[in-house]
C-alpha positions as CSV (number, residue, x, y, z in Angstrom):
1,M,-54.4,54.2,-15.3
2,E,-55.7,57.5,-14.0
3,N,-58.7,55.6,-12.5
4,Y,-56.3,53.5,-10.2
5,S,-55.2,54.8,-6.9
6,P,-51.6,55.5,-6.0
7,T,-51.6,52.6,-3.6
8,F,-52.6,50.1,-6.3
9,K,-49.9,51.5,-8.7
10,A,-47.2,51.2,-5.9
11,R,-48.2,47.6,-5.3
12,L,-48.2,46.8,-9.0
13,G,-44.8,48.3,-9.4
14,L,-43.4,46.4,-6.4
15,F,-44.8,43.1,-7.8
16,I,-43.2,43.7,-11.2
17,F,-39.9,44.5,-9.5
18,V,-40.0,41.4,-7.3
19,G,-40.9,39.2,-10.3
20,L,-38.0,40.6,-12.4
21,A,-35.6,40.2,-9.5
22,I,-36.7,36.5,-9.1
23,F,-36.3,36.0,-12.8
24,V,-32.8,37.5,-12.9
25,I,-31.8,35.5,-9.8
26,A,-33.1,32.3,-11.5
27,I,-31.3,33.1,-14.7
28,F,-28.1,33.8,-12.8
29,Y,-28.4,30.5,-10.7
30,I,-29.1,28.4,-13.7
31,G,-26.3,30.0,-15.6
32,K,-24.0,29.4,-12.7
33,Q,-25.0,25.8,-12.6
34,Q,-24.5,25.4,-16.3
35,N,-21.2,27.3,-16.1
36,L,-22.6,30.0,-18.5
37,F,-20.8,32.8,-16.7
38,N,-17.5,31.0,-15.8
39,P,-14.6,30.4,-18.1
40,V,-14.5,26.7,-19.0
41,F,-12.4,24.2,-20.9
42,K,-13.4,21.1,-22.8
43,V,-12.5,17.5,-22.0
44,T,-13.7,14.4,-23.9
45,S,-13.9,10.7,-23.0
46,N,-15.3,7.5,-24.7
47,F,-17.5,4.9,-23.2
48,M,-19.2,1.7,-24.5
49,N,-22.3,2.4,-22.4
50,V,-23.2,5.7,-20.7
51,S,-25.8,4.0,-18.4
52,G,-28.5,6.7,-18.7
53,L,-26.2,9.7,-18.5
54,Q,-27.8,12.9,-20.0
55,V,-26.6,16.2,-21.2
56,G,-26.5,18.7,-18.3
57,N,-25.6,16.1,-15.7
58,N,-22.8,17.1,-13.3
59,V,-19.1,16.3,-13.6
60,R,-17.4,15.7,-10.2
61,F,-13.7,15.9,-9.3
62,S,-12.7,14.9,-5.7
63,G,-16.3,14.9,-4.7
64,I,-17.0,18.5,-5.9
65,N,-19.1,19.5,-8.9
66,V,-16.7,21.1,-11.3
67,G,-18.6,21.0,-14.6
68,I,-21.4,19.6,-16.7
69,V,-21.9,17.1,-19.5
70,D,-22.1,19.3,-22.7
71,N,-22.8,16.8,-25.4
72,I,-23.2,13.0,-25.9
73,R,-22.9,11.5,-29.3
74,I,-22.5,8.0,-30.7
75,I,-19.2,7.5,-32.6
76,N,-19.8,3.9,-33.7
77,D,-21.6,0.8,-32.6
78,S,-19.3,0.3,-29.6
79,T,-18.3,3.9,-28.7
80,V,-20.1,6.8,-27.2
81,Q,-18.2,10.1,-26.8
82,I,-19.0,12.5,-23.9
83,D,-18.0,16.2,-24.1
84,M,-17.5,17.8,-20.7
85,L,-17.2,21.5,-19.8
86,I,-15.1,22.0,-16.7
87,R,-14.4,25.2,-14.9
88,R,-11.0,26.7,-15.7
89,N,-10.0,27.3,-12.1
90,V,-9.7,23.5,-11.5
91,Q,-7.8,22.7,-14.7
92,E,-4.4,22.7,-12.9
93,F,-5.6,19.9,-10.6
94,I,-6.8,17.5,-13.3
95,K,-3.9,15.5,-14.8
96,A,-3.5,14.0,-18.3
97,D,-3.6,10.5,-16.9
98,S,-6.9,11.0,-15.0
99,E,-9.7,8.6,-15.7
100,A,-13.4,9.3,-16.1
101,T,-16.2,6.9,-15.0
102,I,-20.0,7.2,-14.7
103,G,-21.5,7.0,-11.3
104,S,-24.5,8.2,-9.4
105,S,-25.2,11.1,-7.1
106,G,-27.0,8.7,-4.7
107,I,-28.6,5.3,-4.5
108,I,-31.3,6.3,-7.0
109,G,-29.9,9.8,-7.9
110,D,-29.0,11.2,-11.3
111,R,-26.1,9.8,-13.2
112,I,-22.9,11.9,-13.1
113,V,-19.4,11.7,-14.5
114,I,-16.6,11.2,-11.9
115,I,-13.0,12.2,-12.8
116,A,-10.4,10.4,-10.7
117,Q,-7.2,12.1,-9.6
118,G,-4.2,11.3,-11.7
119,S,-0.5,11.0,-10.6
120,A,1.3,14.0,-9.3
121,S,4.1,13.7,-11.8
122,A,1.8,13.7,-14.8
123,A,1.2,16.9,-16.9
124,T,-1.9,19.0,-16.5
125,V,-4.8,18.2,-18.8
126,S,-5.2,20.6,-21.8
127,D,-8.3,22.1,-23.4
128,G,-10.0,19.6,-25.7
129,Q,-7.8,16.7,-24.5
130,H,-9.2,13.1,-24.5
131,I,-8.9,11.2,-21.2
132,N,-9.2,7.5,-20.5
133,S,-12.4,6.0,-19.1
134,I,-13.5,3.2,-16.9
135,E,-16.7,1.4,-17.9
136,P,-19.5,1.8,-15.3
137,V,-21.1,-1.1,-13.5
138,E,-24.6,-1.6,-14.8
139,T,-27.4,-1.4,-12.3
140,D,-29.1,-4.4,-14.0
141,A,-25.9,-6.5,-13.5
142,I,-25.9,-5.5,-9.8
143,I,-29.5,-6.4,-9.4
144,S,-28.9,-9.8,-11.2
145,S,-26.0,-10.5,-8.9
146,L,-28.1,-9.5,-5.9
147,Q,-30.9,-11.9,-7.0
148,V,-28.4,-14.7,-7.2
149,T,-27.1,-13.9,-3.8
150,A,-30.6,-13.6,-2.4
151,G,-31.4,-17.1,-3.9
152,H,-28.3,-18.5,-2.2
153,A,-29.2,-16.8,1.1
154,E,-32.7,-18.3,0.9
155,V,-31.3,-21.8,0.5
156,I,-28.9,-21.2,3.4
157,T,-31.7,-19.8,5.5
158,H,-33.9,-22.8,4.7
159,Q,-31.1,-25.2,5.7
160,L,-30.4,-23.3,8.9
161,T,-34.1,-23.5,9.7
162,E,-34.1,-27.3,9.3
163,I,-31.0,-27.6,11.5
164,M,-32.5,-25.4,14.2
165,E,-35.8,-27.5,14.1
166,N,-33.8,-30.7,14.5
167,I,-31.8,-29.3,17.4
168,N,-35.0,-28.1,19.1
169,S,-36.6,-31.5,18.6
170,G,-33.5,-33.2,20.2
171,K,-32.2,-34.8,17.1
172,G,-28.4,-35.3,16.7
173,M,-25.7,-34.9,19.2
174,L,-26.1,-31.1,19.6
175,G,-29.9,-31.5,20.0
176,R,-29.4,-34.2,22.7
177,L,-26.9,-32.0,24.5
178,I,-29.4,-29.1,24.6
179,V,-32.7,-31.1,25.2
180,D,-31.5,-34.2,27.2
181,S,-30.7,-33.1,30.8
182,T,-29.0,-36.5,31.5
183,I,-26.3,-35.8,28.9
184,A,-25.8,-32.4,30.4
185,E,-25.4,-33.9,33.9
186,N,-22.9,-36.5,32.5
187,V,-21.0,-33.7,30.9
188,N,-21.0,-31.7,34.1
189,Q,-19.8,-34.8,36.1
190,T,-17.1,-35.5,33.5
191,I,-15.9,-31.9,33.9
192,A,-15.9,-32.2,37.7
193,N,-13.9,-35.5,37.5
194,F,-11.5,-33.8,35.1
195,M,-11.1,-31.0,37.6
196,K,-10.4,-33.4,40.4
197,S,-7.9,-35.3,38.2
198,S,-6.2,-32.1,37.3
199,E,-5.9,-31.2,41.0
200,G,-4.4,-34.6,41.7
201,L,-2.1,-34.1,38.7
202,D,-1.0,-30.8,40.1
203,E,-0.2,-32.4,43.5
204,T,1.7,-35.2,41.7
205,I,3.6,-32.6,39.7
206,E,4.5,-30.7,42.9
207,V,5.7,-33.9,44.6
208,T,7.7,-34.8,41.5
209,K,9.2,-31.3,41.5
210,E,10.2,-31.7,45.1
211,N,11.7,-35.2,44.4
212,V,13.5,-33.9,41.4
213,F,14.9,-30.9,43.4
214,E,16.1,-33.3,46.2
215,F,17.6,-35.7,43.6
216,M,19.4,-32.8,41.9
217,E,20.8,-31.7,45.3
218,K,22.1,-35.2,46.0
219,L,23.4,-35.4,42.5
220,Q,25.3,-32.1,43.0
221,L,26.7,-33.4,46.3
222,T,27.8,-36.6,44.6
223,V,29.4,-34.7,41.8
224,A,31.2,-32.6,44.3
225,K,32.5,-35.7,46.2
226,T,33.4,-37.3,42.9
227,E,35.3,-34.2,41.9
228,I,37.2,-34.4,45.2
229,A,37.9,-38.1,44.8
230,S,39.0,-37.6,41.2
231,N,41.4,-34.8,42.3
232,A,42.8,-37.1,45.0
233,L,43.1,-39.9,42.6
234,G,44.9,-37.6,40.2
235,E,47.4,-36.6,42.8
236,I,48.0,-40.3,43.7
237,M,48.5,-41.1,40.0
238,V,50.9,-38.2,39.7
239,K,52.9,-39.5,42.7
240,I,52.9,-43.1,41.3
241,N,54.1,-41.8,37.9
242,S,56.8,-39.9,39.6
243,G,57.9,-43.0,41.5
244,E,56.8,-41.9,45.0
245,G,55.6,-44.5,47.5
246,T,55.8,-48.3,47.4
247,L,53.4,-48.7,44.4
248,G,55.3,-46.0,42.6
249,K,58.6,-47.7,43.2
250,L,57.1,-51.0,42.1
251,I,56.1,-49.4,38.8
252,Q,59.0,-47.1,38.2
253,D,61.9,-48.7,40.1
254,T,63.2,-51.6,38.0
255,T,65.7,-52.7,40.7
256,M,62.8,-53.2,43.2
257,A,60.8,-55.1,40.6
258,H,63.9,-57.3,40.0
259,N,64.2,-57.9,43.7
260,L,60.5,-58.8,44.0
261,D,60.9,-61.3,41.2
262,Q,63.9,-62.8,42.9
263,T,62.0,-63.0,46.2
264,L,59.1,-64.8,44.5
265,I,61.6,-67.3,42.9
266,N,63.2,-67.9,46.3
267,L,59.7,-68.5,47.9
268,K,58.9,-71.0,45.2
269,Q,62.2,-72.8,45.8
270,S,61.6,-72.8,49.6
271,S,58.1,-74.2,49.2
272,Q,59.5,-77.0,47.0
273,G,62.1,-77.7,49.7
274,L,59.5,-77.7,52.4
275,D,57.4,-80.3,50.4
276,E,60.5,-82.5,50.2
277,N,61.2,-82.2,53.9
278,M,57.6,-83.1,54.8
279,E,57.8,-86.2,52.5
280,A,61.1,-87.1,54.2
281,L,59.5,-86.8,57.7
282,Q,56.6,-89.0,56.7
283,N,59.1,-91.7,55.6
284,S,61.2,-91.3,58.7
285,F,60.8,-94.1,61.3
286,L,60.5,-91.5,64.1
287,F,57.3,-89.8,62.6
288,R,56.0,-92.8,60.5
289,R,53.8,-94.0,63.4
290,Y,52.3,-90.5,63.9
291,F,51.4,-90.0,60.3
292,R,49.9,-93.6,60.1
293,K,47.6,-92.9,63.1
294,Q,46.5,-89.7,61.4
295,A,45.7,-91.6,58.2
296,E,43.7,-94.3,60.2
297,K,41.8,-91.6,62.0
298,Q,40.8,-89.9,58.7
299,E,39.7,-93.3,57.3
300,R,37.5,-94.0,60.4
301,E,35.9,-90.6,60.1
302,R,35.1,-91.2,56.4
303,I,33.6,-94.6,57.1
304,Q,31.4,-93.2,59.9
305,S,30.2,-90.4,57.7
306,E,29.2,-92.9,55.0
307,K,27.2,-95.0,57.6
308,N,25.4,-91.8,58.8
309,D,24.4,-90.9,55.3
310,A,23.1,-94.5,54.7
311,K,21.0,-94.3,57.8
312,E,19.5,-91.0,56.8
313,I,18.5,-92.4,53.4
314,E,16.9,-95.5,55.0
315,V,14.9,-93.4,57.4
316,S,13.7,-91.2,54.6
317,S,12.6,-94.2,52.6
318,E,10.5,-95.6,55.5
319,S,8.8,-92.3,56.2
320,G,7.8,-91.9,52.5
321,E,9.7,-88.7,52.0
322,P,11.2,-88.3,48.6
C-alpha cells in the first residue's frame, strides 16, 4: 500500500464508500418493498386457482400496495391458501367482510392480490384472520371467449361485405335507389308532389278553420236568439198558466170554456136551421124557377165540357200522339 499514491488511495476509499452506500440503499429499498422494516399483520384467503400468483407479489387495497404475498400452499386438490403480510397502519381500513381476488397490475403485468373494501358497519380484520375470496377470471377463458367473438365478427364482416357489394352493383331496392338515377328522380318528384299536396292541405285546413269559425259565430248568434225566444216563450207560458190573456182564460177559466162550447152548439144548430131554410126556399114556388135555371145551366156546362174532352181525344188520335 505504501507504493500507491495518496490520490489513488482517496479514490479507492471513495469507491468503496459509494458501493457500500448503494448496497445499503438497495437493502433498505428491498426491505421496504418486502415490508421487512414495517410492522405487519397476517391475513389468509383460499382459492381454487391462483392463476400464476407467486410469493412476493403485491397486495393492493383501494389501488395502493399495502403488502405482499408471503406464502402459497396447496391445502387439498381444490383449495390453495395464500398468506398475505399487510402493513399494520392500514389494518383499521380493512374489514372482516372484505373479499380478496387475484388480478393483474396491467394488461400483461404481474399477478397481484386485490382486497375489496368491506362494509362500514363490519368489524376490523384481525391478525391471522381468514377472509373470503372471489375466483379470478382465467386469461385462457378470456382468450377463448375473444376467439369466439372474433369468429362471429368475421362472419358478420363477411355478410356485410356481400351486402355492400350487392348494393354497389345495384342489386336490391337499396342498390337501385343508390345506383339507378331514375328511381332517385322519381323519389324526388314524389317528395315534391307531396310538398305541393301538403301546401294544398294547409290551405284547405285554413279555409276549413275560417268556415268553422264563421259557423261557430253563427251558431253562437242562433243560440243567443234561441235563448231570447225561450225566455219569451217561458214568460208566455207563465202568463198562460196564470190565466192571463185570451189563451190563458181559455185554458184556466172554466166559465169561458163552457160559453165557447155553448157557442159552438148554437152555431151547429144555426147551420142546421139554415140548411132547412135553403131547402124550403128551393121548394118555394117563388124561387123554384130560379133554382131550376141554375140546375139547367150547370147541366149544359157539364155536357159542353164532355164534348170538348171528346174532341181533344179525337184530335190526338188523328195526329198519332199517345
